[in-house]
N, C-alpha and C positions, 0 to 999 in steps of 0.2 A: 676317370670318374668311377667312384665306388658306389655300387648299388646293392640293394637287398631285394628280396621278393616283395617287399612292401611297396616298391615302385610299380604302381598299377596304371594301366591305360585301357581305354576302350579298344584301341587297335594298336598293334605293333606291325609296322611295315618294314620288311627286309629288302633293302636295295634302294639306292638313291639315284638311279638312272631315270630316264624320262618316264618310264612306267610307274616306278615307285613315287616319283615326284608328283605325277599327275594325280594318283589316288590319294596321296597325302594332302594335296591342296584341296581336293573335293571333300575329304573327311573334315578338315579344319573349317571349311566354309559352313559346314552343317553342325559345328559346335562340339565335335568329338575330341577327346584327348588322344593324341597320337605320338608314338615314339618312332623315329625314323632311324634305322640301324644300318650302317654301312661303314666298313673300315676306310673307304675312300670318300667319306662324306665331305662335301665341299669341293671335290676335285672337278676338273673341267670335263665336259662332254666333247670328245674330239670328233665323233663321227658327224658327217653332214646329215642334217635332219630336214626333210622337206615334206610338203603336203600340197594337194589341191586345196585352194583357199576355201572353197565352199564345203569341204569335208569337216571344217571346224565349226560349222553352224550349230550342231547339237551340243557343243562343249560348254562347260562352265567358262565364263569370261571370254566368250568367243570373239567379241570385238577387240578386247585387249590382246588376245593371242594373235589376231591377224595383224597387229601392230608390232609384234616382236620379231621383226624380219631383218635378214641381211639384204635380201632382194626379193622382188616380186616381178613376175612376167605376166602380161595379159593373155599370151598365147604360148603354146607348147609345140615344139617341133619333134616329130617322130619320122624316122626314115627306114623304110623297108626296101622294096624295089623302087618305090617312089616316095616322095616326101609328102607328109601330111602336116597341116597347120591346125592344131586343136584350139579352138577359141574358148579355152577354159583357164582361168588364172591359176598360177602355181607360185609357191613361195618357198624360200629357204629360211629356216629360222636362224636368228641370232642366238646361238646356243646359250651364251651366258645370260642374255636377257630373259630367255625362257626359263632357265634354271632358277634364276633369281625370283622370277614371278611365282613359280610353282612352289619353291621351298623357301619362302621368305621368312615369316614368323609364325608362331602359334603352335609349334611342335617341339618335342624334346629331341635334340640331335644327339645321337650316340655313335661315335666314331670307333666302333668295334665290330668284330666279326661274330655273327650268330653261329653257334655250334650245335644247338639242339632245340627242338620244339617238342614238348611232352605234355600230356594231360596231368593236371594236378589241381584239384579243386580246393580253393582256400575258403576261409570262413565267410568272405564276402562274395563268393560265387564266381570268382575269376577262374576259368577252367583251362587256360593255356599258359604254359610257362616257357619262356624263351631263355635258354642258357647262352651266356656270352663268353667270349674267349678269356676274359679276365676272371672268370669263375662266378661273377654276379649273375643275376637273372631278373627278368621282367615278367610281370603277370598281365594278361590281356583277356578281354572277351573273345577276340578273334585275331588271327595272324594272317597278314597278306604277304605272300612271297612274290616280290618283283625283282628277284636277284638274277635275272637273265636266263637264257635257255639252258645253261648248264647247272642250274640250281639243284642242290641235293635234297631239298625238303619235300619235293613233289613226287608222288607216285604217278607214273605215266600210263596212259592206255597202251594197248599192246602194239599198235602199228608203229613202224619205225620211221625215223626221220628220212626223208627222201634224199637229201643231199645238202650241198653247201653252195651258197652264192658267194663268189670271191670278187673283190674289186681292188684295183690299185689306182690311186688318184694323185694328181699333182695340182697344186695351186701355184700359179705363176703370173708374172706381169707380161709375158710374151703375148703379143697381139696376133690375131688371124688364125688361131687354132680352132675357133668355132665362129659361126657368123655373128657379127656384132649385134649386141642387144638381145641375144636369143637365149632361150633355155632349151636344151635338147634332152628329152627324156631317154630316148634310145635311138641310136643310128647304127643299123646293121649293114650299111651299104659297103663297107670295106671288110666284112667278116670273111675269114678264110676257112675253106674246108680242110679239115684235118681229122686225126683220130680223136682229138679233144673236142669238147662241145664248142659251138661258135660263141664269140663274144661280141659285145656292142660298146659303142661310145656313149657315155653319159657326160654332158658337158654344159657349161654355162658361162656367159659373160656377165659378171656381177655389175658392170656399169661403173665401177670405181677404179678401173685400170687393172683389175685382176681377172683371171680366168681359171676355172676349174675344169680339168679334163680327166676322165676316169674310164679305164678299160674294165669291163664287167662281164663275168660269166653268169648266165642266168641261173643255172643249177648244174652241179656235178656231184658225183659220188664222193670225191675227195676235194679238199681245198686246192685251188690253183696258186702257184707260188707268185709272190710279188715280182720276182725277177722275170718270169715268163710273161706276166701281164704287162710289165714295163716294156718288154721287147715288142709285144703286140701293139701297145699304144705308140711306140716309136715308129713302127712300120706303117701304122694307120696314118699318122700325122705327117710323116716324112721328116720330123725333127725329134730330138730327144728333149721333151718338155721338162724332164727332171733335172737337166743340166744346170738350170738356173731357178730351181723351185724355191718358193717361199715356204711351202709346207707340203707334207705328204699324207696320204690316207691309205692304209692297208686294212681291208675289211673282210671278214669271213662271217657270213650269216647262215645259221642252220635253217634250212627250208623244209616245209612240210612236217614240222614237229607236231606231235600229238598234243591236244589240250590235256591238262592234268586230270587225274582220276578224281571223281567226287568223293572217294573214300578217304582222302588225305586229311591230315589235321590242319592244313593251312589252305588258303585260297590263292591259286596262282593268278598272277596278273602281268600284263605286259608281255615281253618276250618269254618269261617264265610260264605264263599262262597260255602259251600257244598263240599269241596275237600276231606273230609274223605271217604276213599274207603269203601263202604258199607259192604264188606266181611272181609277185613283185619284190618280196623281201621287206616291205614297209611294215611298221608297227606303231609309230609314234602317234599318228592321228587316231588310230584305233584305240590306243590307250587313253588319249584325251577324251574321246567320245564315250568310252565305257566307264571311265572314272565316276561320273555322276550317277550312273545306274548302280554301280557297286556301292557307292556311299549311301544312296537312298535306301538300298536294301539293308545295310548294316544299321543305319539310324532307326529304321522301322523295327528291325529285330530286337535291338537293345531296348527300345521304348516299350515293347510288349513283353519284355522279360525272357526272351528266348535264350536257351542254353547255347554254349559255344558250338556244340555239334549242330544245332539247328541253325545258328547264324552262318556257319560254314556251308551247310547244305544249301541254304537259301541263297547265299552269295554266289556259290558255284553255279547254280541254275540260273541266276540272273545274268551272269557273265557268259555262260555257255548253256543256253536253253537248248532243248531238243531240236528246234528249228535251226539254230545257228550251227549245231553239230552236223546237220545235213548240209548246210552251206559249206562247211569245212570239207566234207566228203567230196562234194562237187569240185571244189577248188583243188583238192589233192589229185583228183582224176585229171583235171586240166593240166596240172604240173607234170604228171606222168606222161601225158600226151606230148607236151612241149619237149620233154627230155628225149623224145625219140626222133626229133626233127633235125635235119641237117641245115647248113648255112642258108641255102637258097630257100628251102621249105619254110624256115622260120621267118624269112623276109616276107614270103607270100602270106604266111599265117598272120603276122602283125599288120600287114597291109589290109587284110580282110577285117581284122578285129577293129582297127581304128577307122574303118569305113562304115561301121555300124553307127546307128544314131547315138548321140552322146549319152542318153539316158541308159542305154544298154552297156556300153563299155565302161562308163563311169561307175555304175553300180557293181559291175563285176570286180572292180578293183578295191572294193571294201569287204572286209571279213564279216560285217554285220548286216549284210543285205539278205532279205528273206530268200530261202532256197528256191522258191518257184521263180523268182526274178532271175536268179543265177541260171537256172535250168532253161528258161526262155532265151536268155542271151546265148548260152552254149548251143542251143538248137538252131537259133538263127545264124550264128556264126558258122556252124557245121554245114548248113545248106548253101552258104556262099563260097565255100572252099572248092578248089579244083577237085575232080574226082580222085585223082591219085592221092591227094592229101586227105580227103575224106576217108579213104580206105585205110590209111596209116593211122589216123586218129581213132577210127572205129575198132582197130585191132589192139588198141591200148589195153594193158592188163586191167580188168574191171574190179580188182580187189577193193579199191576205195569206195566204189559204188555199192558194195555190200553193206556199208555203214548207213545207207539211206533208210534201211528198214526201221 
């Protein structure tokens, strides 16, 4: 596709994963012209994408999104030292249905790699220019980078990524690996003490004759190899589920990454924008909830004649307000505390966490919960922990909490 700088758009979105697709959808719904740039445009989303059903309520097309499912469960199973039945519905998306819904029609698809974003004001007031690998370029009022946590267009704040969540999963027709008809968010019951961080089972019976089982490390400094996680999964289940697998999943998610700096030329979104929850590794529902806020901000800015710099600044503060940056600091502290716990301690910790009222633990699992609510949950949890565990949590490096000021 040959283009010149005459190709102008209100917004250029970089990255066609769930985050980029979500914001593209919300922008198009509000009548803006959008170019979606990704060399893998149209490619499948291979990672399992799930969410608590009610976390979709603030999203655009929430009712439609709740129907784009591979499976839904009315309760969720969590196992520490004891088993918990959480009476809150959970769903796994049908990835192709979700992708098709979000990036259906109304945008300009560009299956190329973006190589630069520069300031260049043209006669019509377009102030951002996106250079493409082919040598052509696009002009835009504002650029949204949803290119993933390794994106090179975003200046990061100073604090480092805490670590990596690794998971190795197997989709199989073998029965009996998890209780029939259930979704298991985490099962720590067979976690083994070792020099490495403890791992848990994430598993589900889809109800169609297939089962997904996945061995997951919560967070570690370095990625865990698929081979090691496969061996741990085999030891946990007592069978090698991968011997007759339909499909595999090998996932590494950067945890605790900083939100992008407000001084950048582009607005970070999705995983690129620091949306990965520092404790859970989830980001898709957060992107779907944030997309309408970002789109409304851009629509308002364009309608009032804001410059690209003003649009970018407004958009950044919409997505990462001072309050939500404080929420991130509290979540980062929580992740640092979890990283210090051994296998049995982490079982006790999650027993206490999921014994809290649902309003407490459910709000903690969202990145866009007000910081005072997060602080209340953390305080309430701390007071329920055994004394030995309170001492360990209290001695966690407080660096993240310095960002609360």
